[in-house]
N, C-alpha and C positions, 0 to 999 in steps of 0.2 A: 503493499499500499505506500503510494505516494504521500509525503508530508503536505498538508493544505497550506494555503498562502498564510492563513492566521499562524500556523506553526513555524513558519520560516521567519515570519516578522517577530513572533514571541517566543523563541527557543526556551525550552525548560533548562534552567541553570542546574550545574551539577550540585549535588548534595555537598553542603559546606561541612557537615558531619559525618563522614564515611565511618562504618563501623571499624571499631578498633580490634586489632589482631588480638586473640586470647593468648595471654602469657600465662603459662602454667606456673612459671617460678614466681611471678609477681603475686599471683593468686594464692600461694602457699600461706597458711597460717600456722602458729605454733603447734596447734593441735594436730595439724596434718603430718608433721614430723613423727609425732607418736602413732600415727595410724601407720606411717610406713615401718615404724619398729614393729608393730603387730605384723604387718605382712612379711618382714624379714624374718621374724621368729617362725612364722608358720612354713615359710620355705626351709628353714633349717631343720624344723621337726621333720618334714619329708625326707630330707637328705640323712638325718640319723637313723630314720626308720629302714631307709634303703641300707645303710651302713650295718645295722643289726642283721638284716637278711644276710648279708655277705660274710659277717664276722661272727654272729650269734653271741655278741658281747652284750650282757644286760646293761653295761654301762650306757652304751649306745640307745638301747630300748628307753632307759630312763631319761636320758638326754632328750630324746624326742618327745616324751611326755612333758618333761620340764620346759621345753621350748614353746609348748602350748600354753602352759601355766604362765610363762612369760608373756606371751601373746595376750592372754587374758588381762593381765595387769596394764599393758600398754592400751588395750582397748578401754578399759575403765578410765584411765587417765586422760585419753584423747577427748572424750566425752566431758569430762569434768573441766578440763581446760578450756574447751569450746564455750562451755557454759560461764565459766569465769571471766573469759575475755569477752563474751558476747559476741562471738565470731562464728557463725554458722554460714556454710556456702553450699552451693550445689556440688562443687568440686569435692569438698569433704565429705559430703554424703556418699558419693560415688566411691571415693577412695575407701572409706569405711567399709562399704559393702564388698568390694573387692578383696580388702585384706581380710575381711571376717570369713569369706568363702575358703581363702587358703587356709588360714589357721583353725578353723572350727568346722570346716567341711571336709576338704581334701587331707588335710593333715591327720584327723582321727581316723579316717577312712585307711589312709596308708599305714598308720600304726596298727590297726585291726588286721590288715593283711599280713604285716609283718609278724603279728602275734600267731598267726596260723589259720586266719580265715580266708581259707584259698580254694574251698569248694566252690562248685558251679552256683549253688545257692547262695552261698556267701558273698560271691561277686555281685549277683543281683541285689542282695540286701544292702551292700556297701554302695553300689551305684545308686540305688534308690535313695539312700541317705543322702548322698552329696546332691542329687537332683532336688529332693526336698529342700535342702539349704539354699540352693541357687534361688528356687521358686519363692522361698519364703523372703529372701532379702529382696527379690525383684518386686514382689507384692507390696513389701513396706515401703519402697521407694516410691511406688505408683500412689499408695493410699495415705502416705504420711500426711499430706495436707488434709484430707478428709478426717483423718483421726485426731487432728489437732483440736484443742479445746479453744476457749476464748482467749486463752494467753498465747496461742500459737504454738504451744507445745504439745507433742503427742502424749495423750494422757495413759494409753495402755498399748500393749502388744497384742497383736492378733496371732495366737500361737506361741510357743516358747521361742524366746531369742536364740539364734544360732550359737551364741557362746556358752550356752548350756551344754553343749556337747564335750565342754571340758570334764563333764562327770564321766564320760566314756573313756577318756585318757587316763582319768584317776583309777577307773575300774580296771583297766588294762595294766596300769603301773602295778597295782596291788596283785594281780594275777601273776605279773611277772616276780614280785617279791616272794610270792607262794610258790614259785616254780611251776606255775600252770599256763606256760605257752606251748605253742606247737602241739604235738600229740596229747599232751596233758590239760588242753584247755578244759575249763569248767563245762560240763555237761556232755563232754564227748563229741561224737559225730554221728549223724544220723543219715543213712543212705536213703534218699528219697528220688525214686526213678534212676535216671542216669548220673546224678550228682550227690554229692554230700552237702550237708548243712551241719554248721555246728551252731548248737543254740544260743550261743554268746552273741551270734549276728543278729539275733531277734532284737537285741537291745539297740543296735543301730536302725533297725526297721521301726521300732517305738519312737526313738528319739526324732526320726524324720517325720513320722506321722504326727507328732504332737506340734512340729514346727509348722506344719502347713495347716493345722486345725483352724477352723473359722470360727467356732465356738468357743474355744479357750482364750480367755482374755487375762493377761498378767499385767497389772498395774506397773507403769514405767515409774521408777523411783528417781 
C-alpha cells in the first residue's frame, strides 16, 4: 500500500523512548545471589550423588544430602533478604523457580537413584516426582498474582512447596547411616510385571502428588 499524501506531509516521528535493552546484571538484586547459591548447591548435590554411584563412599552420599540442606538455607535467606530490602522482581521469581527445581526436584531424584531406586517402576516414580515439581512451580508463577491478598503478598501455597522435598533427602541420609542402601533398602524390592519397584520410591510419588494438590493449602509464613 502506497503512503497517502497526508502521510507524506506528516510523517510519524520515530519514538523518542525506544525500549531499553534488558540488562541481567543490572537487574540482579542481593537476594538473587543467594538464589544462585541455592542453584549451585543443587548442582553440587547431583555431582556428589554421581560420585557415590562411582565410589560407593557414604561420605559422597552424605555430601549430596548436605548440599540440599545448604540449598534450603539459601532458599530461606533469599526470600527473607528480598522482603527485608523490599526488592521483588520477575527475574528473581524465575531464578527462584529454576534454582528450586534443581535443588529440590532433580537433586533428590538423583540421590534416590544413587541410593538404589533403579528399577523400572522406580524410574517412573522419580520422573513423576520431578515433573510434579516442575508443574507445581509453573503453576505458582502463573497464579501468584491471583493468590495475593490485599497486601500484594501470597497468603498461602496450593500444594506443598517444593523445598519440602528436603525431607526425602533426610530420609535417604538416615537410610545411609543405618546401612540401608542398595540391596538393603527399606521394604526390599517388589517385582511387578517386567520391572522392579522399591516401596521407598512411593515416598517420591507421595511428595510429588502433595505438591500438585489443588485442595491442600499451606499458609505462607
